[in-house]
C-alpha positions, 0 to 999 in steps of 0.5 A, spaced: 783 868 853 790 870 856 792 871 848 786 876 848 788 880 854 795 880 852 793 883 845 788 888 849 794 890 854 799 891 848 794 895 843 788 897 847 790 904 849 792 905 842 785 903 839 782 908 844 786 914 843 786 913 835 778 913 836 778 919 840 783 923 835 778 921 829 772 923 833 776 930 835 778 931 828 771 930 826 768 935 831 774 940 830 772 940 822 765 940 823 766 946 828 771 950 823 766 949 817 760 951 821 763 957 824 761 954 831 763 959 837 770 958 840 768 954 846 766 948 842 772 949 838 777 948 844 773 943 847 774 938 840 781 940 840 782 938 847 779 931 845 784 931 839 789 932 844 787 927 849 786 922 844 794 923 842 796 923 849 792 916 849 795 913 843 802 915 846 801 912 852 799 906 848 806 905 845 809 906 852 805 901 854 807 896 849 815 898 850 814 896 857 810 889 855 816 887 850 821 888 855 
């Protein structure tokens, strides 16, 4: 069980961030294609930005765990 916890500690935030980026990119693409109002486009862009930040944090966490 400790191996699973260690693996998740090292990679969990990267996985969650990647999922958020993919969902955000899909929503952003959909809103651009369908010409949804700017409010929704900004929301999806925010989701993508947050996802990117989560992935970055995941790499920071991995570096910290490896030291």
